[in-house]
N, CA, C and O atoms as a Tinker XYZ file with bonds, in Angstrom:
   344  protein
     1  N     82.100000   94.261000   96.838000    73     2
     2  CA    83.297000   95.133000   96.724000    64     1     3
     3  C     84.229000   94.549000   95.728000    63     2     4     5
     4  O     84.591000   93.376000   95.820000    81     3
     5  N     84.615000   95.310000   94.810000    73     3     6
     6  CA    85.451000   94.871000   93.704000    64     5     7
     7  C     86.903000   95.181000   93.977000    63     6     8     9
     8  O     87.728000   94.269000   93.922000    81     7
     9  N     87.279000   96.476000   94.282000    73     7    10
    10  CA    88.632000   96.885000   94.473000    64     9    11
    11  C     88.724000   97.555000   95.824000    63    10    12    13
    12  O     87.740000   98.043000   96.380000    81    11
    13  N     89.886000   97.560000   96.307000    73    11    14
    14  CA    90.252000   98.164000   97.649000    64    13    15
    15  C     91.530000   98.961000   97.540000    63    14    16    17
    16  O     92.474000   98.562000   96.858000    81    15
    17  N     91.549000  100.039000   98.188000    73    15    18
    18  CA    92.776000  100.893000   98.302000    64    17    19
    19  C     93.359000  100.558000   99.643000    63    18    20    21
    20  O     92.661000  100.636000  100.654000    81    19
    21  N     94.643000  100.180000   99.686000    73    19    22
    22  CA    95.346000   99.733000  100.893000    64    21    23
    23  C     96.434000  100.718000  101.364000    63    22    24    25
    24  O     96.514000  101.843000  100.871000    81    23
    25  N     97.227000  100.302000  102.276000    73    23    26
    26  CA    98.187000  101.098000  102.981000    64    25    27
    27  C     99.108000  101.911000  102.169000    63    26    28    29
    28  O     99.451000  103.008000  102.611000    81    27
    29  N     99.581000  101.466000  100.944000    73    27    30
    30  CA   100.546000  102.285000  100.207000    64    29    31
    31  C     99.952000  103.680000   99.886000    63    30    32    33
    32  O    100.715000  104.621000   99.668000    81    31
    33  N     98.699000  103.825000   99.856000    73    31    34
    34  CA    98.043000  105.115000   99.518000    64    33    35
    35  C     98.202000  106.147000  100.674000    63    34    36    37
    36  O     98.153000  107.354000  100.440000    81    35
    37  N     98.387000  105.662000  101.891000    73    35    38
    38  CA    98.470000  106.562000  103.045000    64    37    39
    39  C     99.623000  107.533000  102.764000    63    38    40    41
    40  O    100.741000  107.172000  102.397000    81    39
    41  N     99.237000  108.815000  102.976000    73    39    42
    42  CA   100.265000  109.903000  102.757000    64    41    43
    43  C    100.576000  110.245000  101.331000    63    42    44    45
    44  O    101.273000  111.227000  101.079000    81    43
    45  N    100.088000  109.475000  100.385000    73    43    46
    46  CA   100.374000  109.750000   98.984000    64    45    47
    47  C     99.131000  110.416000   98.339000    63    46    48    49
    48  O     99.212000  111.533000   97.828000    81    47
    49  N     98.033000  109.737000   98.375000    73    47    50
    50  CA    96.753000  110.260000   97.803000    64    49    51
    51  C     96.972000  110.857000   96.409000    63    50    52    53
    52  O     96.507000  111.958000   96.114000    81    51
    53  N     97.669000  110.132000   95.580000    73    51    54
    54  CA    97.779000  110.521000   94.221000    64    53    55
    55  C     96.411000  110.352000   93.492000    63    54    56    57
    56  O     95.804000  109.285000   93.579000    81    55
    57  N     95.954000  111.346000   92.812000    73    55    58
    58  CA    94.622000  111.329000   92.235000    64    57    59
    59  C     94.577000  110.723000   90.827000    63    58    60    61
    60  O     93.574000  110.929000   90.143000    81    59
    61  N     95.565000  110.007000   90.358000    73    59    62
    62  CA    95.509000  109.411000   89.059000    64    61    63
    63  C     94.319000  108.422000   88.949000    63    62    64    65
    64  O     93.631000  108.304000   87.935000    81    63
    65  N     94.163000  107.778000   90.011000    73    63    66
    66  CA    93.061000  106.732000   90.082000    64    65    67
    67  C     91.662000  107.447000   89.976000    63    66    68    69
    68  O     90.741000  106.919000   89.352000    81    67
    69  N     91.539000  108.591000   90.566000    73    67    70
    70  CA    90.271000  109.368000   90.538000    64    69    71
    71  C     90.022000  109.709000   89.077000    63    70    72    73
    72  O     88.923000  109.480000   88.573000    81    71
    73  N     91.003000  110.242000   88.396000    73    71    74
    74  CA    90.809000  110.664000   86.966000    64    73    75
    75  C     90.537000  109.413000   86.084000    63    74    76    77
    76  O     89.853000  109.548000   85.070000    81    75
    77  N     91.013000  108.272000   86.408000    73    75    78
    78  CA    90.914000  107.103000   85.589000    64    77    79
    79  C     89.514000  106.389000   85.769000    63    78    80    81
    80  O     89.055000  105.627000   84.918000    81    79
    81  N     88.897000  106.695000   86.917000    73    79    82
    82  CA    87.648000  106.003000   87.241000    64    81    83
    83  C     86.502000  106.448000   86.329000    63    82    84    85
    84  O     86.187000  107.638000   86.339000    81    83
    85  N     85.879000  105.610000   85.569000    73    83    86
    86  CA    84.790000  106.052000   84.692000    64    85    87
    87  C     83.427000  106.183000   85.361000    63    86    88    89
    88  O     82.469000  106.610000   84.717000    81    87
    89  N     83.317000  105.810000   86.693000    73    87    90
    90  CA    82.061000  105.980000   87.411000    64    89    91
    91  C     82.213000  106.839000   88.657000    63    90    92    93
    92  O     81.326000  106.845000   89.511000    81    91
    93  N     83.316000  107.563000   88.776000    73    91    94
    94  CA    83.509000  108.520000   89.835000    64    93    95
    95  C     83.264000  107.859000   91.223000    63    94    96    97
    96  O     82.484000  108.376000   92.023000    81    95
    97  N     83.923000  106.736000   91.495000    73    95    98
    98  CA    83.658000  106.073000   92.793000    64    97    99
    99  C     84.816000  106.189000   93.733000    63    98   100   101
   100  O     84.794000  105.557000   94.789000    81    99
   101  N     85.851000  106.975000   93.408000    73    99   102
   102  CA    87.070000  107.028000   94.286000    64   101   103
   103  C     87.052000  108.512000   94.900000    63   102   104   105
   104  O     86.974000  109.505000   94.176000    81   103
   105  N     87.128000  108.571000   96.257000    73   103   106
   106  CA    87.010000  109.837000   96.926000    64   105   107
   107  C     87.895000  109.836000   98.181000    63   106   108   109
   108  O     88.289000  108.754000   98.615000    81   107
   109  N     88.226000  110.968000   98.779000    73   107   110
   110  CA    87.742000  112.314000   98.347000    64   109   111
   111  C     88.647000  112.783000   97.187000    63   110   112   113
   112  O     89.757000  112.300000   96.965000    81   111
   113  N     88.077000  113.758000   96.476000    73   111   114
   114  CA    88.833000  114.366000   95.331000    64   113   115
   115  C     89.545000  115.566000   95.891000    63   114   116   117
   116  O     89.187000  116.097000   96.943000    81   115
   117  N     90.588000  115.995000   95.145000    73   115   118
   118  CA    91.414000  117.069000   95.563000    64   117   119
   119  C     90.688000  118.362000   95.974000    63   118   120   121
   120  O     91.104000  119.102000   96.866000    81   119
   121  N     89.573000  118.576000   95.258000    73   119   122
   122  CA    88.757000  119.814000   95.493000    64   121   123
   123  C     87.724000  119.581000   96.610000    63   122   124   125
   124  O     86.940000  120.479000   96.918000    81   123
   125  N     87.720000  118.469000   97.173000    73   123   126
   126  CA    86.727000  118.216000   98.338000    64   125   127
   127  C     87.348000  118.759000   99.624000    63   126   128   129
   128  O     88.573000  118.736000   99.746000    81   127
   129  N     86.570000  119.242000  100.582000    73   127   130
   130  CA    87.006000  119.743000  101.810000    64   129   131
   131  C     87.596000  118.636000  102.656000    63   130   132   133
   132  O     88.411000  118.926000  103.531000    81   131
   133  N     87.240000  117.424000  102.450000    73   131   134
   134  CA    87.707000  116.318000  103.225000    64   133   135
   135  C     89.125000  115.875000  102.761000    63   134   136   137
   136  O     89.834000  115.212000  103.519000    81   135
   137  N     89.521000  116.224000  101.575000    73   135   138
   138  CA    90.775000  115.733000  101.019000    64   137   139
   139  C     92.019000  116.005000  102.006000    63   138   140   141
   140  O     92.780000  115.087000  102.312000    81   139
   141  N     92.173000  117.242000  102.457000    73   139   142
   142  CA    93.411000  117.471000  103.240000    64   141   143
   143  C     93.477000  116.624000  104.531000    63   142   144   145
   144  O     94.578000  116.252000  104.937000    81   143
   145  N     92.372000  116.312000  105.176000    73   143   146
   146  CA    92.396000  115.514000  106.393000    64   145   147
   147  C     92.292000  114.030000  106.149000    63   146   148   149
   148  O     92.540000  113.244000  107.063000    81   147
   149  N     91.927000  113.610000  104.930000    73   147   150
   150  CA    91.789000  112.161000  104.663000    64   149   151
   151  C     93.176000  111.502000  104.677000    63   150   152   153
   152  O     94.163000  112.038000  104.172000    81   151
   153  N     93.188000  110.360000  105.260000    73   151   154
   154  CA    94.466000  109.611000  105.347000    64   153   155
   155  C     94.867000  108.996000  104.052000    63   154   156   157
   156  O     96.048000  108.837000  103.745000    81   155
   157  N     93.830000  108.641000  103.273000    73   155   158
   158  CA    94.047000  107.975000  101.999000    64   157   159
   159  C     92.769000  108.138000  101.143000    63   158   160   161
   160  O     91.780000  108.710000  101.601000    81   159
   161  N     92.806000  107.635000   99.908000    73   159   162
   162  CA    91.639000  107.618000   99.054000    64   161   163
   163  C     90.880000  106.368000   99.271000    63   162   164   165
   164  O     91.436000  105.383000   99.756000    81   163
   165  N     89.612000  106.366000   98.928000    73   163   166
   166  CA    88.731000  105.206000   99.163000    64   165   167
   167  C     87.881000  104.911000   97.963000    63   166   168   169
   168  O     87.456000  105.827000   97.259000    81   167
   169  N     87.615000  103.601000   97.708000    73   167   170
   170  CA    86.698000  103.189000   96.600000    64   169   171
   171  C     85.394000  102.824000   97.185000    63   170   172   173
   172  O     85.319000  102.016000   98.111000    81   171
   173  N     84.299000  103.439000   96.633000    73   171   174
   174  CA    83.031000  103.093000   97.021000    64   173   175
   175  C     82.674000  101.710000   96.617000    63   174   176   177
   176  O     82.676000  101.445000   95.415000    81   175
   177  N     82.375000  100.824000   97.465000    73   175   178
   178  CA    82.160000   99.377000   97.338000    64   177   179
   179  C     80.854000   99.112000   96.459000    63   178   180   181
   180  O     80.719000   98.099000   95.773000    81   179
   181  N     80.001000  100.034000   96.547000    73   179   182
   182  CA    78.657000   99.824000   95.785000    64   181   183
   183  C     78.756000  100.363000   94.350000    63   182   184   185
   184  O     78.278000   99.751000   93.394000    81   183
   185  N     79.404000  101.546000   94.243000    73   183   186
   186  CA    79.529000  102.296000   92.964000    64   185   187
   187  C     80.609000  101.669000   92.032000    63   186   188   189
   188  O     80.539000  101.826000   90.813000    81   187
   189  N     81.532000  101.012000   92.574000    73   187   190
   190  CA    82.625000  100.445000   91.716000    64   189   191
   191  C     82.014000   99.410000   90.796000    63   190   192   193
   192  O     81.217000   98.566000   91.206000    81   191
   193  N     82.428000   99.506000   89.487000    73   191   194
   194  CA    81.878000   98.551000   88.526000    64   193   195
   195  C     82.901000   97.480000   88.113000    63   194   196   197
   196  O     82.720000   96.799000   87.104000    81   195
   197  N     83.960000   97.340000   88.891000    73   195   198
   198  CA    84.888000   96.255000   88.701000    64   197   199
   199  C     85.661000   96.368000   87.401000    63   198   200   201
   200  O     86.018000   95.334000   86.837000    81   199
   201  N     85.939000   97.547000   86.896000    73   199   202
   202  CA    86.589000   97.693000   85.501000    64   201   203
   203  C     88.049000   97.602000   85.635000    63   202   204   205
   204  O     88.707000   97.249000   84.657000    81   203
   205  N     88.649000   97.897000   86.805000    73   203   206
   206  CA    90.048000   97.892000   86.944000    64   205   207
   207  C     90.880000   99.020000   86.429000    63   206   208   209
   208  O     92.107000   98.972000   86.519000    81   207
   209  N     90.236000  100.065000   85.876000    73   207   210
   210  CA    90.930000  101.171000   85.312000    64   209   211
   211  C     91.829000  101.866000   86.293000    63   210   212   213
   212  O     92.819000  102.451000   85.852000    81   211
   213  N     91.581000  101.858000   87.577000    73   211   214
   214  CA    92.344000  102.544000   88.500000    64   213   215
   215  C     93.627000  101.801000   88.889000    63   214   216   217
   216  O     94.567000  102.423000   89.384000    81   215
   217  N     93.681000  100.527000   88.683000    73   215   218
   218  CA    94.864000   99.714000   89.132000    64   217   219
   219  C     96.172000  100.140000   88.446000    63   218   220   221
   220  O     97.126000  100.455000   89.157000    81   219
   221  N     96.269000  100.167000   87.132000    73   219   222
   222  CA    97.520000  100.429000   86.507000    64   221   223
   223  C     97.956000  101.876000   86.650000    63   222   224   225
   224  O     99.142000  102.147000   86.458000    81   223
   225  N     97.133000  102.773000   86.955000    73   223   226
   226  CA    97.579000  104.186000   87.033000    64   225   227
   227  C     97.988000  104.534000   88.493000    63   226   228   229
   228  O     98.497000  105.637000   88.694000    81   227
   229  N     97.810000  103.715000   89.470000    73   227   230
   230  CA    98.213000  104.034000   90.796000    64   229   231
   231  C     99.701000  103.969000   90.936000    63   230   232   233
   232  O    100.268000  102.891000   90.755000    81   231
   233  N    100.390000  105.072000   91.255000    73   231   234
   234  CA   101.903000  105.064000   91.250000    64   233   235
   235  C    102.518000  104.314000   92.384000    63   234   236   237
   236  O    103.719000  104.046000   92.342000    81   235
   237  N    101.730000  103.936000   93.455000    73   235   238
   238  CA   102.298000  103.273000   94.542000    64   237   239
   239  C    101.731000  101.838000   94.701000    63   238   240   241
   240  O    101.948000  101.195000   95.728000    81   239
   241  N    101.032000  101.366000   93.715000    73   239   242
   242  CA   100.420000  100.032000   93.694000    64   241   243
   243  C     99.628000   99.748000   94.961000    63   242   244   245
   244  O     99.828000   98.733000   95.629000    81   243
   245  N     98.743000  100.649000   95.268000    73   243   246
   246  CA    97.876000  100.516000   96.443000    64   245   247
   247  C     96.561000   99.942000   96.166000    63   246   248   249
   248  O     95.821000   99.702000   97.120000    81   247
   249  N     96.174000   99.688000   94.934000    73   247   250
   250  CA    94.850000   99.261000   94.638000    64   249   251
   251  C     94.824000   97.781000   94.293000    63   250   252   253
   252  O     95.583000   97.370000   93.415000    81   251
   253  N     94.052000   97.005000   94.886000    73   251   254
   254  CA    93.944000   95.577000   94.684000    64   253   255
   255  C     92.444000   95.120000   94.474000    63   254   256   257
   256  O     91.507000   95.688000   95.036000    81   255
   257  N     92.297000   94.052000   93.622000    73   255   258
   258  CA    91.028000   93.387000   93.607000    64   257   259
   259  C     90.837000   92.757000   94.945000    63   258   260   261
   260  O     91.800000   92.315000   95.572000    81   259
   261  N     89.608000   92.707000   95.397000    73   259   262
   262  CA    89.393000   92.154000   96.754000    64   261   263
   263  C     90.012000   90.782000   96.941000    63   262   264   265
   264  O     90.597000   90.474000   97.979000    81   263
   265  N     89.864000   89.957000   95.896000    73   263   266
   266  CA    90.510000   88.595000   96.041000    64   265   267
   267  C     92.006000   88.588000   95.972000    63   266   268   269
   268  O     92.621000   87.560000   96.255000    81   267
   269  N     92.583000   89.620000   95.630000    73   267   270
   270  CA    94.083000   89.712000   95.525000    64   269   271
   271  C     94.662000   90.613000   96.658000    63   270   272   273
   272  O     95.868000   90.862000   96.684000    81   271
   273  N     93.836000   91.080000   97.554000    73   271   274
   274  CA    94.251000   91.988000   98.633000    64   273   275
   275  C     95.199000   91.205000   99.532000    63   274   276   277
   276  O     94.766000   90.174000  100.047000    81   275
   277  N     96.476000   91.601000   99.777000    73   275   278
   278  CA    97.349000   90.897000  100.660000    64   277   279
   279  C     96.760000   90.777000  102.061000    63   278   280   281
   280  O     96.129000   91.707000  102.564000    81   279
   281  N     96.971000   89.636000  102.674000    73   279   282
   282  CA    96.363000   89.404000  103.978000    64   281   283
   283  C     96.763000   90.445000  104.995000    63   282   284   285
   284  O     95.968000   90.782000  105.872000    81   283
   285  N     98.010000   90.979000  104.899000    73   283   286
   286  CA    98.453000   92.041000  105.844000    64   285   287
   287  C     97.635000   93.314000  105.737000    63   286   288   289
   288  O     97.656000   94.130000  106.658000    81   287
   289  N     96.925000   93.506000  104.657000    73   287   290
   290  CA    96.110000   94.717000  104.387000    64   289   291
   291  C     94.620000   94.395000  104.355000    63   290   292   293
   292  O     93.829000   95.233000  103.924000    81   291
   293  N     94.222000   93.230000  104.790000    73   291   294
   294  CA    92.877000   92.749000  104.729000    64   293   295
   295  C     91.859000   93.737000  105.411000    63   294   296   297
   296  O     90.710000   93.869000  104.988000    81   295
   297  N     92.351000   94.413000  106.481000    73   295   298
   298  CA    91.388000   95.354000  107.172000    64   297   299
   299  C     91.046000   96.588000  106.283000    63   298   300   301
   300  O     90.137000   97.354000  106.605000    81   299
   301  N     91.770000   96.758000  105.194000    73   299   302
   302  CA    91.458000   97.941000  104.355000    64   301   303
   303  C     90.170000   97.743000  103.589000    63   302   304   305
   304  O     89.600000   98.747000  103.161000    81   303
   305  N     89.666000   96.566000  103.379000    73   303   306
   306  CA    88.392000   96.304000  102.817000    64   305   307
   307  C     87.331000   96.971000  103.619000    63   306   308   309
   308  O     86.462000   97.667000  103.093000    81   307
   309  N     87.417000   96.736000  104.976000    73   307   310
   310  CA    86.426000   97.273000  105.908000    64   309   311
   311  C     86.679000   98.844000  105.996000    63   310   312   313
   312  O     85.723000   99.603000  106.149000    81   311
   313  N     87.861000   99.271000  105.907000    73   311   314
   314  CA    88.152000  100.759000  106.002000    64   313   315
   315  C     87.484000  101.416000  104.833000    63   314   316   317
   316  O     86.857000  102.458000  105.021000    81   315
   317  N     87.569000  100.901000  103.678000    73   315   318
   318  CA    86.969000  101.492000  102.464000    64   317   319
   319  C     85.500000  101.516000  102.659000    63   318   320   321
   320  O     84.890000  102.562000  102.439000    81   319
   321  N     84.883000  100.449000  103.053000    73   319   322
   322  CA    83.404000  100.386000  103.185000    64   321   323
   323  C     83.003000  101.437000  104.291000    63   322   324   325
   324  O     82.018000  102.140000  104.067000    81   323
   325  N     83.654000  101.581000  105.391000    73   323   326
   326  CA    83.278000  102.401000  106.483000    64   325   327
   327  C     83.302000  103.815000  106.003000    63   326   328   329
   328  O     82.425000  104.605000  106.352000    81   327
   329  N     84.324000  104.170000  105.178000    73   327   330
   330  CA    84.332000  105.598000  104.731000    64   329   331
   331  C     83.005000  106.030000  104.037000    63   330   332   333
   332  O     82.569000  107.179000  104.100000    81   331
   333  N     82.419000  105.034000  103.385000    73   331   334
   334  CA    81.112000  105.362000  102.714000    64   333   335
   335  C     79.936000  104.969000  103.605000    63   334   336   337
   336  O     78.820000  104.931000  103.088000    81   335
   337  N     80.083000  104.676000  104.891000    73   335   338
   338  CA    78.984000  104.322000  105.757000    64   337   339
   339  C     78.290000  103.070000  105.440000    63   338   340   341
   340  O     77.086000  102.921000  105.646000    81   339
   341  N     79.101000  102.113000  104.904000    73   339   342
   342  CA    78.523000  100.807000  104.574000    64   341   343
   343  C     79.042000   99.691000  105.452000    63   342   344
   344  O     78.642000   98.539000  105.287000    81   343
């Protein structure tokens, strides 16, 4: 897993990161039926290519490299993986 979306995304779900991702690994998208009920956006830990394009466009600074994920949000690494059934 390269990047993780953490707590600041909850309730925001700004899609700038989705648009910036060159490999389409951030979901759900606004046109997906799961979007309204999703608590946050999630990065697919297998599909992510570790490019970091999503980080600077996140308006709430919710995206972290796994090694830089604050301890208080460590559980979000598992949350992201679980969303994709991994």
